[in-house]
VOFI-708108 format. One record per residue (C-alpha): y, z, x. Coordinates in steps of 0.001 Angstrom, whole numbers, padded with zeros to 6 digits, always signed. Example, Ala and Ser with C-alpha at 12.3 -4.5 7.8 and 13.67 -1.06 7.14 Angstrom:
-004500+007800+012300/-001060+007140+013670/
//
This chain:
-020614+000218-050475/-019405-001281-046883/-017699-004247-048757/-015641-001687-050822/-014421+000052-047745/-013413-003075-046022/-011830-004334-049389/-009927-000810-049415/-009184-001119-045853/-007867-004476-046093/-005559-003241-049046/-004152-000325-047095/-003325-002902-044380/-001712-005250-046558/+000548-002652-047937/+001612-001181-044531/+002494-004627-043555/+004633-005143-046578/+006268-001790-046199/+006917-002547-042768/+008456-006193-043108/+010504-004786-046172/+011791-002063-044073/+012409-004154-040960/+014293-006824-043148/+016583-004221-044699/+017358-002817-041151/+018067-005667-039653/+020342-007198-042349/+022268-003905-042656/+022767-003475-039084/+024537-006511-038643/+026703-006374-042020/+030245-005708-041100/+031581-002345-042068/+035055-002122-040329/+038122-002721-042202/+039140-005797-040428/+041331-008307-042134/+039683-011406-042374/+042701-013770-042523/+045071-015447-040143/+048533-016073-040935/+051862-016763-039274/+055464-016668-040722/+056903-019760-042123/+053243-021525-041852/+051183-022544-045057/+048562-020281-046157/+045054-022113-045694/+042884-019835-047636/+042376-019772-051559/+044118-017561-053896/+044711-014051-052479/+045131-011291-055281/+045285-007307-054355/+042065-005728-054925/+043635-002247-054957/+047063-000527-055140/+049174-000689-051793/+052653-000095-050348/+054751-002737-048853/+055460-001098-045295/+059000-001627-043621/+059344-004019-040722/+058575-001945-037657/+062188-002647-035998/+063835-001308-039408/+061584+001627-039177/+062545+002373-035804/+066056+002044-036408/+065803+004582-039351/+064050+006771-037072/+066489+006499-034437/+069308+007290-036984/+067682+010412-038565/+066499+011561-035035/+070275+012444-034324/+069762+015145-036526/+066793+016531-034716/+067306+020068-032817/+064308+021114-030953/+063520+024899-030852/+063461+026884-027907/+062569+030640-027605/+064818+033014-025621/+062805+034998-023427/+064967+037966-022129/+062173+039340-019901/+063053+036283-017340/+066501+037322-017131/+065798+041019-016568/+063099+040011-013925/+065582+037815-011984/+068296+040579-011752/+065994+043255-010919/+064796+041106-008061/+068334+040410-007085/+069250+044239-006955/+065898+044915-005073/+066749+042336-002206/+070362+043453-002023/+068998+047280-001117/+066800+045644+001387/+066991+042180+002865/+070411+041159+001763/+071871+044395+002619/+070855+044007+006117/+072871+040979+006236/+075866+042990+005827/+076630+041238+002447/+079255+043251+000754/+078776+044734-002496/+081621+042302-003986/+079265+039198-003194/+076527+041250-005003/+078547+041998-008012/+079711+038330-008099/+076019+036892-008152/+075235+039467-010669/+077868+038673-012959/+077473+034800-012674/+073767+035039-013192/+074138+037072-016369/+076375+034384-017780/+073851+031486-016658/+070990+033298-018679/+073348+033865-021493/+073799+030119-021696/+070137+029507-021036/+067865+027967-018427/+065268+025232-019338/+062748+023616-017042/+063581+020293-015460/+060918+018496-017524/+062416+019915-020731/+065641+018678-019899/+064430+015251-019041/+062999+014947-022628/+066363+016190-024220/+068129+013555-022355/+065679+011073-023046/+065443+011536-026849/+069402+011875-026764/+069301+015163-028296/+072893+016727-028702/+072186+020352-030091/+069130+022635-029738/+067941+025561-031817/+067289+029086-029714/+065415+031634-031360/+065983+035114-030302/+064792+038154-032367/+063743+036091-035386/+067004+034532-035414/+067922+030594-034609/+071335+029679-033261/+072594+026304-032603/+073675+025431-029039/+074741+022098-027272/+072234+020765-024974/+075137+020092-022499/+075764+023848-022035/+072127+024374-020996/+071193+024892-017204/+068337+023731-015206/+067315+025603-012024/+069224+022964-010007/+072090+023058-012136/+072439+026633-012420/+072054+026908-008555/+075005+024584-007903/+076989+026406-010764/+076657+029683-008590/+077771+028098-005521/+080733+026491-006995/+081900+029614-009218/+085103+031293-007684/+085018+029637-004255/+088494+031185-003654/+087284+034581-003189/+083711+033836-002093/+082452+031893+001010/+079948+029145-000159/+078249+029263+002926/+077334+032957+002708/+075970+032569-000794/+073683+029728+000550/+072214+032170+002827/+071217+034330-000148/+068412+032079-001357/+070142+032466-004837/+067494+029851-006153/+064782+032612-006050/+066849+034373-009004/+067075+031459-011317/+064190+031400-013658/+063970+029459-017012/+064483+031772-019790/+064111+029344-022736/+060774+028149-023319/+059878+025199-025561/+058212+025994-028920/+056515+022626-029326/+054747+023942-032813/+057973+024637-034457/+059990+021723-032982/+057123+019249-034147/+057141+020739-037659/+060864+020223-037715/+060326+016747-036466/+057618+015701-038752/+059481+017152-041775/+062598+015069-040760/+060904+011869-040325/+059202+012589-043612/+062400+011919-045310/+062159+008469-044311/+060607+006119-046836/+058072+003776-045095/+057757+001660-047957/+060167-000911-049538/+057915-001528-052751/+054239-001274-054402/+051777-003996-054970/+049398-003316-057734/+045888-004055-058003/+045207-007548-059410/+048768-008645-058606/+049053-012339-056952/+050113-012220-053127/+049896-015897-052214/+047778-018928-053115/+046587-021717-050943/+049335-024060-049567/+052206-021704-050139/+054670-020996-047209/+054127-017298-045656/+057730-016112-045866/+059463-012837-044824/+058325-010773-047771/+054751-012165-048015/+054539-011802-044383/+055214-008067-044648/+052952-007860-047793/+050000-009353-045670/+050681-006959-042977/+050741-004123-045368/+047606-005401-046862/+046001-005514-043376/+046960-002005-042377/+045963-000373-045904/+042494-002197-045336/+041747-000852-041989/+043087+002629-043062/+040809+002521-046172/+037917+002052-043893/+038602+004105-041130/+037110+007394-041949/+033810+008537-041020/+032910+009258-044856/+034057+005713-045925/+032003+004299-043184/+028938+006419-044561/+029751+005396-047997/+029711+001666-047230/+026607+001951-044996/+024760+003642-047855/+026142+001008-050499/+024900-001820-048064/+021435-000329-047531/+021017+000228-051559/+022314-003318-052250/+020033-005179-049497/+017236-002941-050718/+017417-003330-054195/+017608-007077-053898/+014701-007352-051355/+012566-005185-053853/+013293-007196-056735/+012115-010213-054788/+008948-008907-053728/+008294-007893-057324/+008958-011660-058147/+006331-012764-055559/+003725-010220-056927/+004090-011491-060329/+004610-015185-060142/+003564-016151-056561/+000575-013828-055882/-000667-016170-053382/+002376-016309-051117/+002653-012324-051641/-000869-012193-050377/-000247-014400-047457/+001210-012875-044536/+002434-016173-043020/+004237-017087-046192/+005676-013563-046656/+007070-013759-042958/+008737-017217-043472/+010390-016212-046549/+011763-012743-044933/+012535-014677-041493/+014572-017277-043137/+016734-014526-045342/+017180-012252-042159/+018421-015506-040390/+020868-016791-042671/+022433-013250-043257/+022766-012302-039699/+024451-015689-038808/+026988-015021-041855/+027775-011524-040899/+028238-012405-037361/+030581-015208-038228/+032658-013119-040678/+032603-009842-038387/+034199-012028-035430/+036125-014616-037642/+034056-017388-035893/+034781-020745-037389/+034147-020829-041221/+030904-019789-043375/+031110-023146-045238/+029713-024773-042194/+026628-022841-042274/+023704-025267-043696/+022405-022567-046226/+020806-025529-048077/+018346-025699-045304/+016520-022411-046474/+015625-024183-049879/+014477-027416-048192/+012310-025766-045901/+010599-023326-048354/+010409-026375-050901/+008466-028375-048350/+005841-025567-047282/+005814-023682-050633/+007430-024748-054034/+010728-025159-055702/+010837-021865-057718/+010182-019789-054737/+012746-021859-052840/+015342-021201-055402/+014681-017490-055617/+014769-016977-052089/+018038-019095-051693/+019440-017079-054533/+018590-013621-052813/+019939-014738-049349/+023204-016210-050924/+023738-012764-053030/+023085-010950-049612/+025495-013129-047561/+028361-013018-050208/+028928-008914-049799/+030345-009849-046156/+033120-012036-047860/+036210-010716-049543/+036020-013237-052464/+032539-014125-052760/+032437-016044-056137/+033375-019329-054970/+030820-019097-052137/+028032-018095-054370/+029000-020966-056766/+029045-023568-054071/+025864-022135-052164/+023782-022219-055277/+024743-025648-056661/+024069-026907-052914/+020387-025000-053307/+019698-026692-056624/+020539-030456-055081/+018626-029525-052059/+015396-028829-054220/+015540-031461-056415/+016637-034051-054014/+013712-033290-051527/+010524-032737-053355/+008158-033993-050596/+009651-035055-047016/+007505-037632-045494/+010396-039792-044045/+013555-039155-041886/+015457-041143-044388/+014462-038787-047321/+016487-035841-045402/+019470-038021-044763/+020007-038940-048468/+019414-035259-049249/+022151-034026-046781/+024343-036736-048193/+023873-035599-051829/+024408-032039-050765/+027738-032759-049265/+028860-034946-051978/+027845-031966-054259/+029857-029619-052355/+032863-031809-052125/+032855-032706-056080/+032543-029122-056859/+035103-027903-054705/+037466-030426-055769/+036937-029443-059419/+037895-025823-058699/+040927-026838-056817/+042105-029099-059806/+041580-025894-062023/+043551-023784-059792/+046179-026063-058327/+048932-028082-059801/+050091-029945-056672/+047282-032327-055017/+049470-031823-051665/+048133-028356-051516/+044420-029205-051325/+042418-027620-048518/+041364-030629-046456/+039817-028248-043808/+037051-027378-046479/+035884-030819-046656/+035967-031177-042837/+033489-028146-043009/+031020-029622-045565/+030622-032766-043528/+029798-030476-040614/+027665-028605-042703/+025625-031777-043728/+025180-032895-039961/+023624-029377-039081/+021290-029817-042318/+019601-032753-040160/+018082-030282-037799/+015991-029134-040476/+013601-032100-039372/+012939-030628-035808/+012760-027131-037249/+009730-027845-039518/+007527-028333-036585/+008718-024945-035103/+007825-023204-038438/+004565-024973-038650/+003515-023410-035571/+004790-020283-035914/+003949-019341-039783/+000699-021712-039865/+002040-024243-042483/+001596-028042-042749/+004551-030192-043688/+004575-033459-045405/+005587-035251-042260/+002587-033830-040466/+000388-034971-043240/+001830-038759-043168/+001352-038370-039388/-002185-037366-039669/-002833-040098-042594/-002345-042996-040388/-005292-044863-039879/-004515-045576-036214/-004912-041881-035600/-007644-041463-032908/-009881-039599-035058/-009467-041770-037984/-010115-044983-035910/-013190-043684-034337/-014694-042717-037710/-013909-046409-038913/-015678-047579-035498/-018695-045145-035682/-019119-044790-039419/-017493-047960-041145/-019261-047037-044408/-017895-043706-044583/-014466-044555-043499/-014323-047101-046535/-015627-044282-048649/-013109-041812-047229/-010420-044446-048038/-011644-044931-051697/-011767-041269-052431/-008179-040833-050887/-006622-043383-053344/-008620-041759-056480/-007696-038114-055657/-004047-039144-054540/-003489-040756-058031/-005194-037901-059928/-003031-035399-058019/+000194-037031-059039/-000911-036927-062924/-001707-033374-062670/+001144-032157-060605/-000694-031462-057424/+000148-032237-053800/-000847-035776-053568/-000123-036246-049934/-002007-033207-049173/-005275-034545-051212/-004673-037768-049515/-004781-036749-046050/-007664-034136-046691/-009862-036956-048203/-009406-039168-045073/-010926-036367-043108/-013291-034657-045430/-016420-036543-044110/-015579-036725-040309/-018697-034607-039668/-020662-037648-040346/-019774-039243-037095/-022046-037089-035281/-025108-038720-037432/-023776-041876-039024/-027223-043496-039648/-028308-040526-041589/-025973-041471-044350/-026792-044563-046916/-023315-045903-046734/-023602-046452-042967/-027285-047688-043137/-028175-051420-042735/-031624-051463-043695/-033136-048662-041802/-033368-045516-043255/-034205-042455-040693/-035024-039969-043535/-038396-041637-043913/-039532-040173-040852/-038170-036430-041837/-039203-033816-044262/-036956-033173-047112/-036069-029884-045791/-034916-031632-042237/-033150-034178-044424/-031455-031838-046441/-030324-030005-043400/-029025-033183-041390/-026812-033906-044450/-025445-030384-044874/-024559-030269-041383/-021952-032882-041562/-019818-030178-043131/-020082-027502-039888/-019874-030786-037739/-016881-031804-039396/-015317-028354-039076/-016108-028241-035471/-014365-031667-034762/-011225-030455-036649/-011136-027595-034396/-011529-029725-031669/-008707-032091-032549/-006408-029159-033822/-006375-030003-037295/-004212-027983-039662/-006232-025223-041633/-005358-026978-045134/-007333-030093-043906/-010277-027931-042675/-010261-026501-046341/-011102-029832-047510/-014033-030181-045172/-015700-027100-046168/-015155-027200-049856/-015615-031025-050721/-019401-029868-051483/-018692-026453-052401/-021834-024394-052860/-023768-027219-054338/-027175-028673-053495/-028269-031574-051643/-029703-032878-055026/-031612-035966-053789/-033817-033924-051535/-033704-030924-053684/-035073-032576-056912/-037511-034835-054838/-039058-031520-053294/-039654-030075-056367/-041147-032906-058140/-043509-033280-055225/-044223-029585-054830/-043919-028170-058337/-045931-025165-057611/-044398-024315-054428/-041516-021869-054031/-038111-023490-052948/-035898-021839-050366/-032624-022545-051916/-030557-021950-048944/-032305-024877-047077/-030815-027290-049665/-027505-025598-050397/-024204-026466-048486/-022338-023527-047116/-019268-023881-049147/-017126-022096-050158/-016224-023666-053448/-012751-025328-054084/-009948-022694-054523/-007172-024880-054946/-006120-027535-057320/-006295-030089-054487/-009666-029255-053167/-011009-029524-056786/-009782-032921-057216/-011213-034076-053840/-014587-032614-054918/-014675-034485-058010/-013500-037746-056438/-015899-037677-053656/-018866-037152-056000/-017694-039883-058467/-016971-042410-055805/-020089-042043-054195/-022144-042150-057441/-020226-045223-058537/-021793-047228-055736/-025546-046828-057081/-024683-047933-060752/-026869-050917-061745/-024004-052633-063567/-020299-051886-063859/-018959-051726-067602/-016486-049483-069271/-019208-047423-070919/-021293-046703-067732/-018135-045905-065472/-017137-043422-068207/-020408-041969-068627/-020872-041598-064920/-017625-039756-064685/-018046-037494-067458/-021629-036514-066394/-020758-036014-062748/-017491-033949-063552/-019278-031918-066288/-022019-030941-064244/-019639-029488-061641/-017981-027438-064120/-021394-026385-065496/-022418-025364-061939/-019376-023138-061494/-017631-025279-059037/-014151-024671-060339/-014673-020922-061411/-011993-019516-059022/-009697-022629-059036/-006371-022872-060492/-007050-025988-062455/-007099-026477-066134/-009428-028077-068651/-006492-030139-069426/-005920-031207-065806/-009744-031974-065500/-009334-034033-068644/-006497-036100-066952/-008470-036307-063931/-011282-038007-065756/-008933-040452-067364/-007428-041333-063984/-010901-041952-062329/-012370-044010-065191/-009040-046285-065103/-009206-046628-061199/-012875-047508-061186/-012579-050170-063743/-009824-051636-061942/-012153-051469-058509/-015228-052841-060141/-013724-055424-062547/-015740-058438-063317/-014132-061108-061651/-013989-064884-063003/-015922-067700-061453/-013606-070275-059854/-014324-073653-061017/-014934-076382-058563/-012857-079574-058002/-014660-082614-059553/-014899-085737-057192/-014219-088814-059727/-015555-091305-057423/-018831-089512-056763/-019102-089327-060370/-018453-092934-061160/-021072-094017-058655/-023749-091673-060296/-022927-093343-063914/-023034-096984-062343/-026432-096168-060822/-027792-094741-064047/-026603-097903-065925/-028110-100309-063373/-031629-098576-063701/
//
């Protein structure tokens, strides 16, 4: 019951982890994807177009040059007449104030009635022509407005703007009017500016409407580019017309993406696109790579690499930073192929390239180049054990880029002088950056718990401190481990397993014997310490070499995959020698099975299964009384068949066909190791033979 609950709890945790990593991946990628209408091309007039073929993806107008538009606007604005509203109350208010002041303050100054009547008459004339504010008059002069429209009682009449007054000009007009009969100094004392108020109010709404309508008669375009129409191709010179078309495309692209609704649609589309691809990828892992799907480290590695390359691409496109063809996308399948397998590497690479492609305006060339590079990377670097292999792979990838791009240029170009040489420079930079995969492997190993072939090769060096100590403390065990490594590695190659992994695992599988080397027959020299122990004690000493080996592996920081070989090379089998001996001597006594049973578990991978078979066969082969083809064949068949019968490979992904192949390999290798050597003849001394013959004859 508790096991069932723990299993359900573990299942819920896995589902939550997968849901979180899915949502986090989609959120991070979409967050960095560009959604603005930024035009991702740089161009100058009378300069060659450095990109590929550019065709219109939608209909758009060819906008006129800004200088021409400005000239046409200036020309048509000569007919523009802003609207002013005539406010009669301002005139009445000013004249009433004048009359009131004359009866009071002005009359006390002995201002004659003739002056009052003169001022009143001139003010009426000023207000009839119209008074505007200084700001409005400044705008009229700035825009070179010749006439205005004055609205009075729903009627609009045109009037020259030169006839309008401001407060200042109206005041000066008052002082100058009829200076023969009226003294200017007396008029100044009357503070006449107090009676001048603007009576024409600018009608902004009506004026803007008229202005917009007038400007609307101007055609902003000189033509139309239809969807699918060619604009320019690589190497062609950007002339005046093409320059205007490109500028028009740039304006229209920004305009089409500027609205809030459009931004929301783009965001929704990006979320759906990335989510669908990531969901399909998770389905693939669940159906065909369940071991990676259940492993948090493997899932995290795949999603991290996808996020990294997607974000890098989005950043470069968004800020127009160098070229995306410099990015070493082939590094992704290389890393995944080294840690996992080819099919997963290709699927992850394809998924990432498809996501990256939506940031580009023309993605087809990008997808074709990157998928080809990914395939070359996967098949040129099956196992990385030497730095030279990565150099070779990088060279082949760059060569693949260059040849494929050259072939596409030959298809689309008729003039070889138009070849885009900058692309080939980008490919070379890409190849150089690919070499950084080597140091990155160490970082990924530590973060996600993987072990690369580079690490395995380093561990399999017999000068490694732990292996050197094994050769000194337990030389027999060391020789046994070397033989097992050779047998297992050859078998792994024949059945498609990881040969370097099983070789390294074989070298370390018996390191626990260093704790008590004399208790194992291969290290004994005439003295057998088991004679002083009971069968149970002897069995425990032998069994403890597994747990002792795990402790040593932990102490020396050996990878988990190596520890798996240590704990599974005997599985859940028994120490048969001591178990059978105990039962033979104590037929009526109940046997405690656990005392004679290894802690396990049984092998759970093809490589650990091969090691178990190789270990048992190699150890048993040393006890054969004679080494004939028949005896070796019978030994291999007997040992491996007994392991199958005991269920050692029940939960291991190894087929009967693989096991049959492993048997054949073991038989071939053992016959080679234990073949009968010919006896070398001795050189006959002729002088000695002649002396013996003479002695016989004399006798």
